[in-house]
N, CA, C, O and CB atoms as a CASP TS submission, in Angstrom:
PFRMAT TS
TARGET T0000
AUTHOR 0000-0000-0000
METHOD Language model
MODEL 1
PARENT N/A
ATOM      1  N   MET     1       1.482  22.341  16.953  1.00  0.00           N
ATOM      2  CA  MET     1       0.155  22.625  16.291  1.00  0.00           C
ATOM      3  C   MET     1      -0.743  21.434  16.202  1.00  0.00           C
ATOM      4  O   MET     1      -0.262  20.332  15.942  1.00  0.00           O
ATOM      5  CB  MET     1       0.362  23.153  14.893  1.00  0.00           C
ATOM      6  N   ALA     2      -1.939  21.587  16.391  1.00  0.00           N
ATOM      7  CA  ALA     2      -2.885  20.446  16.429  1.00  0.00           C
ATOM      8  C   ALA     2      -2.943  19.794  15.139  1.00  0.00           C
ATOM      9  O   ALA     2      -2.751  20.491  14.143  1.00  0.00           O
ATOM     10  CB  ALA     2      -4.262  20.863  16.827  1.00  0.00           C
ATOM     11  N   ARG     3      -3.179  18.554  15.010  1.00  0.00           N
ATOM     12  CA  ARG     3      -3.103  17.777  13.765  1.00  0.00           C
ATOM     13  C   ARG     3      -4.391  18.215  12.877  1.00  0.00           C
ATOM     14  O   ARG     3      -4.351  18.321  11.652  1.00  0.00           O
ATOM     15  CB  ARG     3      -3.082  16.125  14.100  1.00  0.00           C
ATOM     16  N   SER     4      -5.474  18.438  13.630  1.00  0.00           N
ATOM     17  CA  SER     4      -6.673  18.832  12.995  1.00  0.00           C
ATOM     18  C   SER     4      -6.635  20.330  12.199  1.00  0.00           C
ATOM     19  O   SER     4      -7.483  20.693  11.383  1.00  0.00           O
ATOM     20  CB  SER     4      -7.745  18.817  14.119  1.00  0.00           C
ATOM     21  N   ALA     5      -5.612  21.006  12.570  1.00  0.00           N
ATOM     22  CA  ALA     5      -5.582  22.409  11.886  1.00  0.00           C
ATOM     23  C   ALA     5      -4.948  22.234  10.622  1.00  0.00           C
ATOM     24  O   ALA     5      -4.865  23.196   9.857  1.00  0.00           O
ATOM     25  CB  ALA     5      -4.806  23.531  12.702  1.00  0.00           C
ATOM     26  N   LEU     6      -4.478  21.082  10.305  1.00  0.00           N
ATOM     27  CA  LEU     6      -3.616  20.907   8.946  1.00  0.00           C
ATOM     28  C   LEU     6      -4.636  20.919   7.870  1.00  0.00           C
ATOM     29  O   LEU     6      -5.792  20.573   8.111  1.00  0.00           O
ATOM     30  CB  LEU     6      -2.695  19.454   8.853  1.00  0.00           C
ATOM     31  N   ILE     7      -4.228  21.330   6.615  1.00  0.00           N
ATOM     32  CA  ILE     7      -5.015  21.291   5.351  1.00  0.00           C
ATOM     33  C   ILE     7      -4.452  20.287   4.465  1.00  0.00           C
ATOM     34  O   ILE     7      -3.258  20.330   4.166  1.00  0.00           O
ATOM     35  CB  ILE     7      -5.047  22.632   4.640  1.00  0.00           C
ATOM     36  N   CYS     8      -5.272  19.339   4.002  1.00  0.00           N
ATOM     37  CA  CYS     8      -4.817  18.267   3.119  1.00  0.00           C
ATOM     38  C   CYS     8      -5.469  18.540   1.686  1.00  0.00           C
ATOM     39  O   CYS     8      -6.693  18.497   1.566  1.00  0.00           O
ATOM     40  CB  CYS     8      -5.242  16.797   3.727  1.00  0.00           C
ATOM     41  N   VAL     9      -4.621  18.827   0.583  1.00  0.00           N
ATOM     42  CA  VAL     9      -5.140  19.076  -0.675  1.00  0.00           C
ATOM     43  C   VAL     9      -4.326  18.138  -1.721  1.00  0.00           C
ATOM     44  O   VAL     9      -3.273  17.583  -1.407  1.00  0.00           O
ATOM     45  CB  VAL     9      -5.036  20.639  -0.989  1.00  0.00           C
ATOM     46  N   SER    10      -4.871  18.036  -2.871  1.00  0.00           N
ATOM     47  CA  SER    10      -4.062  17.400  -3.887  1.00  0.00           C
ATOM     48  C   SER    10      -3.743  18.196  -4.984  1.00  0.00           C
ATOM     49  O   SER    10      -4.493  19.126  -5.281  1.00  0.00           O
ATOM     50  CB  SER    10      -4.653  16.280  -4.364  1.00  0.00           C
ATOM     51  N   GLY    11      -2.604  17.933  -5.713  1.00  0.00           N
ATOM     52  CA  GLY    11      -2.055  18.767  -6.769  1.00  0.00           C
ATOM     53  C   GLY    11      -1.107  17.900  -7.667  1.00  0.00           C
ATOM     54  O   GLY    11      -1.020  16.680  -7.534  1.00  0.00           O
ATOM     55  N   GLU    12      -0.410  18.620  -8.581  1.00  0.00           N
ATOM     56  CA  GLU    12       0.324  18.091  -9.525  1.00  0.00           C
ATOM     57  C   GLU    12       1.724  18.649  -9.501  1.00  0.00           C
ATOM     58  O   GLU    12       1.899  19.868  -9.528  1.00  0.00           O
ATOM     59  CB  GLU    12      -0.316  18.269 -10.743  1.00  0.00           C
ATOM     60  N   VAL    13       2.719  17.803  -9.452  1.00  0.00           N
ATOM     61  CA  VAL    13       4.248  18.233  -9.392  1.00  0.00           C
ATOM     62  C   VAL    13       4.557  18.820 -10.746  1.00  0.00           C
ATOM     63  O   VAL    13       4.377  18.129 -11.749  1.00  0.00           O
ATOM     64  CB  VAL    13       5.309  16.943  -9.073  1.00  0.00           C
ATOM     65  N   LEU    14       5.025  20.092 -10.838  1.00  0.00           N
ATOM     66  CA  LEU    14       5.276  20.799 -12.024  1.00  0.00           C
ATOM     67  C   LEU    14       6.845  20.535 -12.331  1.00  0.00           C
ATOM     68  O   LEU    14       7.170  20.131 -13.447  1.00  0.00           O
ATOM     69  CB  LEU    14       4.879  22.384 -11.845  1.00  0.00           C
ATOM     70  N   GLU    15       7.800  20.765 -11.339  1.00  0.00           N
ATOM     71  CA  GLU    15       9.105  20.553 -11.615  1.00  0.00           C
ATOM     72  C   GLU    15       9.874  20.339 -10.244  1.00  0.00           C
ATOM     73  O   GLU    15       9.415  20.717  -9.166  1.00  0.00           O
ATOM     74  CB  GLU    15       9.635  21.715 -12.444  1.00  0.00           C
ATOM     75  N   GLN    16      11.045  19.717 -10.391  1.00  0.00           N
ATOM     76  CA  GLN    16      11.897  19.387  -9.210  1.00  0.00           C
ATOM     77  C   GLN    16      12.970  20.620  -9.085  1.00  0.00           C
ATOM     78  O   GLN    16      13.710  20.958 -10.009  1.00  0.00           O
ATOM     79  CB  GLN    16      12.674  17.856  -9.425  1.00  0.00           C
ATOM     80  N   ILE    17      12.940  21.130  -8.016  1.00  0.00           N
ATOM     81  CA  ILE    17      13.832  22.297  -7.802  1.00  0.00           C
ATOM     82  C   ILE    17      15.184  21.818  -7.216  1.00  0.00           C
ATOM     83  O   ILE    17      16.243  22.239  -7.682  1.00  0.00           O
ATOM     84  CB  ILE    17      13.149  23.355  -6.828  1.00  0.00           C
ATOM     85  N   GLN    18      15.141  20.958  -6.218  1.00  0.00           N
ATOM     86  CA  GLN    18      16.278  20.407  -5.427  1.00  0.00           C
ATOM     87  C   GLN    18      16.065  18.849  -5.244  1.00  0.00           C
ATOM     88  O   GLN    18      15.057  18.341  -5.736  1.00  0.00           O
ATOM     89  CB  GLN    18      16.379  21.156  -3.977  1.00  0.00           C
ATOM     90  N   TYR    19      16.812  18.214  -4.678  1.00  0.00           N
ATOM     91  CA  TYR    19      16.659  16.798  -4.375  1.00  0.00           C
ATOM     92  C   TYR    19      15.394  16.408  -3.778  1.00  0.00           C
ATOM     93  O   TYR    19      14.784  15.475  -4.300  1.00  0.00           O
ATOM     94  CB  TYR    19      17.680  16.374  -3.515  1.00  0.00           C
ATOM     95  N   ASN    20      14.917  16.989  -2.762  1.00  0.00           N
ATOM     96  CA  ASN    20      13.628  16.739  -2.093  1.00  0.00           C
ATOM     97  C   ASN    20      12.657  17.916  -2.083  1.00  0.00           C
ATOM     98  O   ASN    20      11.773  17.951  -1.227  1.00  0.00           O
ATOM     99  CB  ASN    20      13.882  16.331  -0.693  1.00  0.00           C
ATOM    100  N   LEU    21      12.781  18.887  -3.000  1.00  0.00           N
ATOM    101  CA  LEU    21      11.933  20.112  -3.111  1.00  0.00           C
ATOM    102  C   LEU    21      11.368  20.338  -4.503  1.00  0.00           C
ATOM    103  O   LEU    21      12.087  20.465  -5.494  1.00  0.00           O
ATOM    104  CB  LEU    21      12.737  21.337  -2.713  1.00  0.00           C
ATOM    105  N   PHE    22      10.039  20.382  -4.525  1.00  0.00           N
ATOM    106  CA  PHE    22       9.379  20.433  -5.826  1.00  0.00           C
ATOM    107  C   PHE    22       8.293  21.561  -5.875  1.00  0.00           C
ATOM    108  O   PHE    22       7.712  21.919  -4.850  1.00  0.00           O
ATOM    109  CB  PHE    22       8.739  19.048  -6.137  1.00  0.00           C
ATOM    110  N   LYS    23       8.055  22.075  -7.034  1.00  0.00           N
ATOM    111  CA  LYS    23       7.034  23.001  -7.266  1.00  0.00           C
ATOM    112  C   LYS    23       5.617  22.261  -7.656  1.00  0.00           C
ATOM    113  O   LYS    23       5.481  21.512  -8.623  1.00  0.00           O
ATOM    114  CB  LYS    23       7.530  23.967  -8.392  1.00  0.00           C
ATOM    115  N   VAL    24       4.719  22.572  -6.833  1.00  0.00           N
ATOM    116  CA  VAL    24       3.413  21.867  -7.000  1.00  0.00           C
ATOM    117  C   VAL    24       2.320  22.903  -7.289  1.00  0.00           C
ATOM    118  O   VAL    24       2.235  23.981  -6.701  1.00  0.00           O
ATOM    119  CB  VAL    24       3.041  21.020  -5.701  1.00  0.00           C
ATOM    120  N   ALA    25       1.477  22.466  -8.270  1.00  0.00           N
ATOM    121  CA  ALA    25       0.394  23.255  -8.554  1.00  0.00           C
ATOM    122  C   ALA    25      -0.867  22.596  -8.041  1.00  0.00           C
ATOM    123  O   ALA    25      -1.148  21.449  -8.386  1.00  0.00           O
ATOM    124  CB  ALA    25       0.333  23.526  -9.989  1.00  0.00           C
ATOM    125  N   LEU    26      -1.683  23.344  -7.168  1.00  0.00           N
ATOM    126  CA  LEU    26      -2.881  22.703  -6.574  1.00  0.00           C
ATOM    127  C   LEU    26      -3.991  22.828  -7.503  1.00  0.00           C
ATOM    128  O   LEU    26      -3.908  23.598  -8.460  1.00  0.00           O
ATOM    129  CB  LEU    26      -3.265  23.305  -5.232  1.00  0.00           C
ATOM    130  N   GLU    27      -5.085  22.081  -7.273  1.00  0.00           N
ATOM    131  CA  GLU    27      -6.261  22.045  -8.147  1.00  0.00           C
ATOM    132  C   GLU    27      -6.985  23.475  -8.257  1.00  0.00           C
ATOM    133  O   GLU    27      -7.711  23.722  -9.220  1.00  0.00           O
ATOM    134  CB  GLU    27      -7.268  20.957  -7.590  1.00  0.00           C
ATOM    135  N   ASN    28      -6.769  24.357  -7.285  1.00  0.00           N
ATOM    136  CA  ASN    28      -7.388  25.673  -7.373  1.00  0.00           C
ATOM    137  C   ASN    28      -6.520  26.746  -8.191  1.00  0.00           C
ATOM    138  O   ASN    28      -6.887  27.907  -8.372  1.00  0.00           O
ATOM    139  CB  ASN    28      -7.636  26.181  -5.928  1.00  0.00           C
ATOM    140  N   GLY    29      -5.249  26.166  -8.688  1.00  0.00           N
ATOM    141  CA  GLY    29      -4.400  27.047  -9.405  1.00  0.00           C
ATOM    142  C   GLY    29      -3.179  27.617  -8.509  1.00  0.00           C
ATOM    143  O   GLY    29      -2.224  28.151  -9.073  1.00  0.00           O
ATOM    144  N   HIS    30      -3.224  27.508  -7.267  1.00  0.00           N
ATOM    145  CA  HIS    30      -2.128  27.955  -6.486  1.00  0.00           C
ATOM    146  C   HIS    30      -0.845  27.204  -6.624  1.00  0.00           C
ATOM    147  O   HIS    30      -0.905  25.976  -6.681  1.00  0.00           O
ATOM    148  CB  HIS    30      -2.505  27.942  -5.154  1.00  0.00           C
ATOM    149  N   GLU    31       0.290  27.800  -6.682  1.00  0.00           N
ATOM    150  CA  GLU    31       1.521  27.031  -6.780  1.00  0.00           C
ATOM    151  C   GLU    31       2.268  27.205  -5.396  1.00  0.00           C
ATOM    152  O   GLU    31       2.269  28.281  -4.797  1.00  0.00           O
ATOM    153  CB  GLU    31       2.426  27.536  -8.044  1.00  0.00           C
ATOM    154  N   LEU    32       2.877  26.117  -4.952  1.00  0.00           N
ATOM    155  CA  LEU    32       3.735  26.201  -3.689  1.00  0.00           C
ATOM    156  C   LEU    32       4.901  25.278  -3.776  1.00  0.00           C
ATOM    157  O   LEU    32       4.977  24.491  -4.720  1.00  0.00           O
ATOM    158  CB  LEU    32       2.918  25.847  -2.406  1.00  0.00           C
ATOM    159  N   LEU    33       5.816  25.327  -2.845  1.00  0.00           N
ATOM    160  CA  LEU    33       6.966  24.444  -2.685  1.00  0.00           C
ATOM    161  C   LEU    33       6.559  23.434  -1.830  1.00  0.00           C
ATOM    162  O   LEU    33       5.975  23.630  -0.764  1.00  0.00           O
ATOM    163  CB  LEU    33       8.186  25.100  -2.171  1.00  0.00           C
ATOM    164  N   GLY    34       6.904  22.204  -2.349  1.00  0.00           N
ATOM    165  CA  GLY    34       6.624  21.060  -1.446  1.00  0.00           C
ATOM    166  C   GLY    34       7.836  20.257  -1.225  1.00  0.00           C
ATOM    167  O   GLY    34       8.598  20.005  -2.157  1.00  0.00           O
ATOM    168  N   HIS    35       8.063  19.803   0.100  1.00  0.00           N
ATOM    169  CA  HIS    35       9.133  18.889   0.295  1.00  0.00           C
ATOM    170  C   HIS    35       8.608  17.514   0.692  1.00  0.00           C
ATOM    171  O   HIS    35       7.523  17.363   1.253  1.00  0.00           O
ATOM    172  CB  HIS    35      10.079  19.420   1.328  1.00  0.00           C
ATOM    173  N   VAL    36       9.403  16.558   0.384  1.00  0.00           N
ATOM    174  CA  VAL    36       9.000  15.181   0.585  1.00  0.00           C
ATOM    175  C   VAL    36       9.051  14.716   1.997  1.00  0.00           C
ATOM    176  O   VAL    36      10.015  14.964   2.722  1.00  0.00           O
ATOM    177  CB  VAL    36       9.823  14.314  -0.215  1.00  0.00           C
ATOM    178  N   SER    37       7.939  13.996   2.411  1.00  0.00           N
ATOM    179  CA  SER    37       7.867  13.441   3.833  1.00  0.00           C
ATOM    180  C   SER    37       8.878  12.275   4.010  1.00  0.00           C
ATOM    181  O   SER    37       9.436  11.710   3.069  1.00  0.00           O
ATOM    182  CB  SER    37       6.370  12.911   4.171  1.00  0.00           C
ATOM    183  N   GLU    38       9.049  11.979   5.333  1.00  0.00           N
ATOM    184  CA  GLU    38       9.954  10.934   5.677  1.00  0.00           C
ATOM    185  C   GLU    38       9.369   9.593   5.180  1.00  0.00           C
ATOM    186  O   GLU    38      10.091   8.677   4.785  1.00  0.00           O
ATOM    187  CB  GLU    38      10.214  10.921   7.204  1.00  0.00           C
ATOM    188  N   LYS    39       8.107   9.533   5.220  1.00  0.00           N
ATOM    189  CA  LYS    39       7.393   8.267   4.761  1.00  0.00           C
ATOM    190  C   LYS    39       7.824   7.858   3.352  1.00  0.00           C
ATOM    191  O   LYS    39       8.185   6.704   3.119  1.00  0.00           O
ATOM    192  CB  LYS    39       5.825   8.471   4.774  1.00  0.00           C
ATOM    193  N   ILE    40       7.787   8.783   2.439  1.00  0.00           N
ATOM    194  CA  ILE    40       8.133   8.671   1.079  1.00  0.00           C
ATOM    195  C   ILE    40       9.653   8.355   0.936  1.00  0.00           C
ATOM    196  O   ILE    40      10.070   7.516   0.138  1.00  0.00           O
ATOM    197  CB  ILE    40       7.750   9.954   0.347  1.00  0.00           C
ATOM    198  N   LYS    41      10.423   9.057   1.733  1.00  0.00           N
ATOM    199  CA  LYS    41      11.959   8.746   1.623  1.00  0.00           C
ATOM    200  C   LYS    41      12.220   7.205   2.121  1.00  0.00           C
ATOM    201  O   LYS    41      13.001   6.469   1.518  1.00  0.00           O
ATOM    202  CB  LYS    41      12.879   9.864   2.623  1.00  0.00           C
ATOM    203  N   ILE    42      11.592   6.850   3.118  1.00  0.00           N
ATOM    204  CA  ILE    42      11.755   5.428   3.622  1.00  0.00           C
ATOM    205  C   ILE    42      11.327   4.524   2.562  1.00  0.00           C
ATOM    206  O   ILE    42      12.071   3.603   2.225  1.00  0.00           O
ATOM    207  CB  ILE    42      10.935   5.133   4.923  1.00  0.00           C
ATOM    208  N   GLN    43      10.053   4.726   1.935  1.00  0.00           N
ATOM    209  CA  GLN    43       9.645   3.748   0.889  1.00  0.00           C
ATOM    210  C   GLN    43      10.327   3.825  -0.473  1.00  0.00           C
ATOM    211  O   GLN    43      10.085   2.988  -1.342  1.00  0.00           O
ATOM    212  CB  GLN    43       8.221   3.892   0.660  1.00  0.00           C
ATOM    213  N   THR    44      11.161   4.806  -0.651  1.00  0.00           N
ATOM    214  CA  THR    44      11.932   5.159  -1.863  1.00  0.00           C
ATOM    215  C   THR    44      11.049   5.360  -3.032  1.00  0.00           C
ATOM    216  O   THR    44      11.354   4.946  -4.151  1.00  0.00           O
ATOM    217  CB  THR    44      12.946   4.103  -2.190  1.00  0.00           C
ATOM    218  N   THR    45       9.887   6.035  -2.757  1.00  0.00           N
ATOM    219  CA  THR    45       9.004   6.284  -3.872  1.00  0.00           C
ATOM    220  C   THR    45       9.440   7.492  -4.639  1.00  0.00           C
ATOM    221  O   THR    45       9.695   8.535  -4.038  1.00  0.00           O
ATOM    222  CB  THR    45       7.593   6.452  -3.406  1.00  0.00           C
ATOM    223  N   ARG    46       9.545   7.391  -6.049  1.00  0.00           N
ATOM    224  CA  ARG    46       9.954   8.389  -6.853  1.00  0.00           C
ATOM    225  C   ARG    46       8.831   9.444  -7.095  1.00  0.00           C
ATOM    226  O   ARG    46       7.691   9.119  -7.428  1.00  0.00           O
ATOM    227  CB  ARG    46      10.441   7.802  -8.083  1.00  0.00           C
ATOM    228  N   VAL    47       9.230  10.712  -6.906  1.00  0.00           N
ATOM    229  CA  VAL    47       8.384  11.809  -7.265  1.00  0.00           C
ATOM    230  C   VAL    47       8.861  12.460  -8.512  1.00  0.00           C
ATOM    231  O   VAL    47       9.962  13.008  -8.574  1.00  0.00           O
ATOM    232  CB  VAL    47       8.306  12.795  -6.168  1.00  0.00           C
ATOM    233  N   LEU    48       8.053  12.400  -9.475  1.00  0.00           N
ATOM    234  CA  LEU    48       8.471  12.802 -10.937  1.00  0.00           C
ATOM    235  C   LEU    48       7.609  14.010 -11.206  1.00  0.00           C
ATOM    236  O   LEU    48       6.572  14.152 -10.558  1.00  0.00           O
ATOM    237  CB  LEU    48       8.208  11.577 -12.118  1.00  0.00           C
ATOM    238  N   PRO    49       8.005  14.980 -12.211  1.00  0.00           N
ATOM    239  CA  PRO    49       7.063  16.085 -12.678  1.00  0.00           C
ATOM    240  C   PRO    49       5.877  15.410 -13.409  1.00  0.00           C
ATOM    241  O   PRO    49       6.085  14.496 -14.207  1.00  0.00           O
ATOM    242  CB  PRO    49       7.823  17.157 -13.681  1.00  0.00           C
ATOM    243  N   GLY    50       4.797  15.802 -13.171  1.00  0.00           N
ATOM    244  CA  GLY    50       3.442  15.317 -13.643  1.00  0.00           C
ATOM    245  C   GLY    50       2.763  14.296 -12.853  1.00  0.00           C
ATOM    246  O   GLY    50       1.722  13.779 -13.258  1.00  0.00           O
ATOM    247  N   ALA    51       3.335  13.967 -11.683  1.00  0.00           N
ATOM    248  CA  ALA    51       2.689  13.061 -10.687  1.00  0.00           C
ATOM    249  C   ALA    51       1.671  13.702  -9.923  1.00  0.00           C
ATOM    250  O   ALA    51       1.791  14.876  -9.575  1.00  0.00           O
ATOM    251  CB  ALA    51       3.648  12.504  -9.756  1.00  0.00           C
ATOM    252  N   ARG    52       0.647  12.988  -9.629  1.00  0.00           N
ATOM    253  CA  ARG    52      -0.348  13.673  -8.720  1.00  0.00           C
ATOM    254  C   ARG    52      -0.014  13.307  -7.299  1.00  0.00           C
ATOM    255  O   ARG    52       0.301  12.155  -6.998  1.00  0.00           O
ATOM    256  CB  ARG    52      -1.854  13.258  -9.052  1.00  0.00           C
ATOM    257  N   VAL    53      -0.086  14.335  -6.383  1.00  0.00           N
ATOM    258  CA  VAL    53       0.374  14.043  -4.989  1.00  0.00           C
ATOM    259  C   VAL    53      -0.703  14.717  -4.040  1.00  0.00           C
ATOM    260  O   VAL    53      -1.485  15.599  -4.396  1.00  0.00           O
ATOM    261  CB  VAL    53       1.926  14.641  -4.708  1.00  0.00           C
ATOM    262  N   ASN    54      -0.619  14.187  -2.841  1.00  0.00           N
ATOM    263  CA  ASN    54      -1.363  14.751  -1.666  1.00  0.00           C
ATOM    264  C   ASN    54      -0.360  15.620  -0.975  1.00  0.00           C
ATOM    265  O   ASN    54       0.745  15.168  -0.674  1.00  0.00           O
ATOM    266  CB  ASN    54      -1.960  13.616  -0.667  1.00  0.00           C
ATOM    267  N   VAL    55      -0.715  16.876  -0.709  1.00  0.00           N
ATOM    268  CA  VAL    55       0.093  17.786   0.007  1.00  0.00           C
ATOM    269  C   VAL    55      -0.539  18.192   1.326  1.00  0.00           C
ATOM    270  O   VAL    55      -1.757  18.363   1.364  1.00  0.00           O
ATOM    271  CB  VAL    55       0.363  18.968  -0.825  1.00  0.00           C
ATOM    272  N   GLU    56       0.239  18.365   2.455  1.00  0.00           N
ATOM    273  CA  GLU    56      -0.462  18.752   3.672  1.00  0.00           C
ATOM    274  C   GLU    56       0.292  20.314   4.037  1.00  0.00           C
ATOM    275  O   GLU    56       1.501  20.506   4.160  1.00  0.00           O
ATOM    276  CB  GLU    56      -0.242  17.443   4.974  1.00  0.00           C
ATOM    277  N   LEU    57      -0.706  21.238   4.152  1.00  0.00           N
ATOM    278  CA  LEU    57      -0.405  22.561   4.369  1.00  0.00           C
ATOM    279  C   LEU    57      -0.720  23.025   5.832  1.00  0.00           C
ATOM    280  O   LEU    57      -1.595  22.423   6.454  1.00  0.00           O
ATOM    281  CB  LEU    57      -1.134  23.358   3.376  1.00  0.00           C
ATOM    282  N   THR    58      -0.097  23.989   6.365  1.00  0.00           N
ATOM    283  CA  THR    58      -0.377  24.760   7.650  1.00  0.00           C
ATOM    284  C   THR    58      -1.202  26.029   7.333  1.00  0.00           C
ATOM    285  O   THR    58      -0.975  26.720   6.340  1.00  0.00           O
ATOM    286  CB  THR    58       1.002  25.181   8.389  1.00  0.00           C
ATOM    287  N   PRO    59      -2.179  26.296   8.241  1.00  0.00           N
ATOM    288  CA  PRO    59      -2.781  27.570   7.954  1.00  0.00           C
ATOM    289  C   PRO    59      -1.922  28.890   8.039  1.00  0.00           C
ATOM    290  O   PRO    59      -2.309  29.973   7.600  1.00  0.00           O
ATOM    291  CB  PRO    59      -3.872  27.693   8.846  1.00  0.00           C
ATOM    292  N   ARG    60      -0.723  28.673   8.650  1.00  0.00           N
ATOM    293  CA  ARG    60       0.123  29.859   8.883  1.00  0.00           C
ATOM    294  C   ARG    60       0.738  30.242   7.563  1.00  0.00           C
ATOM    295  O   ARG    60       0.705  31.416   7.194  1.00  0.00           O
ATOM    296  CB  ARG    60       1.236  29.592   9.964  1.00  0.00           C
ATOM    297  N   ASP    61       1.338  29.229   6.785  1.00  0.00           N
ATOM    298  CA  ASP    61       2.066  29.422   5.557  1.00  0.00           C
ATOM    299  C   ASP    61       1.593  28.607   4.515  1.00  0.00           C
ATOM    300  O   ASP    61       1.895  27.414   4.509  1.00  0.00           O
ATOM    301  CB  ASP    61       3.435  29.192   5.716  1.00  0.00           C
ATOM    302  N   LEU    62       0.810  29.150   3.528  1.00  0.00           N
ATOM    303  CA  LEU    62       0.323  28.417   2.407  1.00  0.00           C
ATOM    304  C   LEU    62       1.159  28.407   1.287  1.00  0.00           C
ATOM    305  O   LEU    62       0.708  27.975   0.227  1.00  0.00           O
ATOM    306  CB  LEU    62      -0.879  28.870   2.016  1.00  0.00           C
ATOM    307  N   SER    63       2.372  28.839   1.361  1.00  0.00           N
ATOM    308  CA  SER    63       3.369  28.794   0.193  1.00  0.00           C
ATOM    309  C   SER    63       4.162  27.543   0.377  1.00  0.00           C
ATOM    310  O   SER    63       4.861  27.210  -0.579  1.00  0.00           O
ATOM    311  CB  SER    63       4.363  30.092   0.134  1.00  0.00           C
ATOM    312  N   LYS    64       4.171  26.823   1.405  1.00  0.00           N
ATOM    313  CA  LYS    64       4.985  25.651   1.571  1.00  0.00           C
ATOM    314  C   LYS    64       4.207  24.460   2.091  1.00  0.00           C
ATOM    315  O   LYS    64       3.270  24.654   2.866  1.00  0.00           O
ATOM    316  CB  LYS    64       6.108  25.950   2.479  1.00  0.00           C
ATOM    317  N   GLY    65       4.515  23.346   1.742  1.00  0.00           N
ATOM    318  CA  GLY    65       3.860  22.141   2.151  1.00  0.00           C
ATOM    319  C   GLY    65       4.608  20.857   2.215  1.00  0.00           C
ATOM    320  O   GLY    65       5.739  20.781   1.734  1.00  0.00           O
ATOM    321  N   LYS    66       4.013  19.819   2.801  1.00  0.00           N
ATOM    322  CA  LYS    66       4.813  18.521   2.784  1.00  0.00           C
ATOM    323  C   LYS    66       3.983  17.463   1.962  1.00  0.00           C
ATOM    324  O   LYS    66       2.796  17.237   2.196  1.00  0.00           O
ATOM    325  CB  LYS    66       5.105  17.964   4.340  1.00  0.00           C
ATOM    326  N   ILE    67       4.742  16.813   0.941  1.00  0.00           N
ATOM    327  CA  ILE    67       4.203  15.869   0.085  1.00  0.00           C
ATOM    328  C   ILE    67       4.009  14.564   0.915  1.00  0.00           C
ATOM    329  O   ILE    67       4.944  14.002   1.485  1.00  0.00           O
ATOM    330  CB  ILE    67       5.109  15.681  -1.153  1.00  0.00           C
ATOM    331  N   LEU    68       2.773  14.146   0.935  1.00  0.00           N
ATOM    332  CA  LEU    68       2.460  12.933   1.827  1.00  0.00           C
ATOM    333  C   LEU    68       2.558  11.641   1.036  1.00  0.00           C
ATOM    334  O   LEU    68       3.309  10.728   1.379  1.00  0.00           O
ATOM    335  CB  LEU    68       0.997  13.036   2.456  1.00  0.00           C
ATOM    336  N   ASP    69       1.737  11.592  -0.089  1.00  0.00           N
ATOM    337  CA  ASP    69       1.631  10.490  -0.996  1.00  0.00           C
ATOM    338  C   ASP    69       1.627  10.783  -2.506  1.00  0.00           C
ATOM    339  O   ASP    69       1.195  11.828  -2.993  1.00  0.00           O
ATOM    340  CB  ASP    69       0.448   9.797  -0.674  1.00  0.00           C
ATOM    341  N   VAL    70       2.121   9.816  -3.158  1.00  0.00           N
ATOM    342  CA  VAL    70       2.132   9.919  -4.674  1.00  0.00           C
ATOM    343  C   VAL    70       0.908   9.111  -5.016  1.00  0.00           C
ATOM    344  O   VAL    70       0.786   7.965  -4.583  1.00  0.00           O
ATOM    345  CB  VAL    70       3.533   9.332  -5.418  1.00  0.00           C
ATOM    346  N   LEU    71      -0.043   9.704  -5.819  1.00  0.00           N
ATOM    347  CA  LEU    71      -1.384   9.079  -6.216  1.00  0.00           C
ATOM    348  C   LEU    71      -1.146   8.273  -7.499  1.00  0.00           C
ATOM    349  O   LEU    71      -1.815   7.248  -7.630  1.00  0.00           O
ATOM    350  CB  LEU    71      -2.554  10.217  -6.465  1.00  0.00           C
ATOM    351  N   GLU    72      -0.322   8.592  -8.411  1.00  0.00           N
ATOM    352  CA  GLU    72      -0.241   7.892  -9.668  1.00  0.00           C
ATOM    353  C   GLU    72       1.141   7.550  -9.907  1.00  0.00           C
ATOM    354  O   GLU    72       1.459   6.943 -10.930  1.00  0.00           O
ATOM    355  CB  GLU    72      -0.788   8.680 -10.799  1.00  0.00           C
TER
END
């Protein structure tokens, strides 16, 4: 899939479901499952409930996304 077709949005982590899987609420009220990107794993950045994050979505499945950055 072309990189330009991806959707980048920001949201807030609601809860941690598994080790690298989180429930994220977007600014428009939509909730989705977000998994941590390799960049965050390498940097050993902690993703905690209540943190603001940037999420990358594909147009095919808007119920799953990749957490790219922790903003706060």
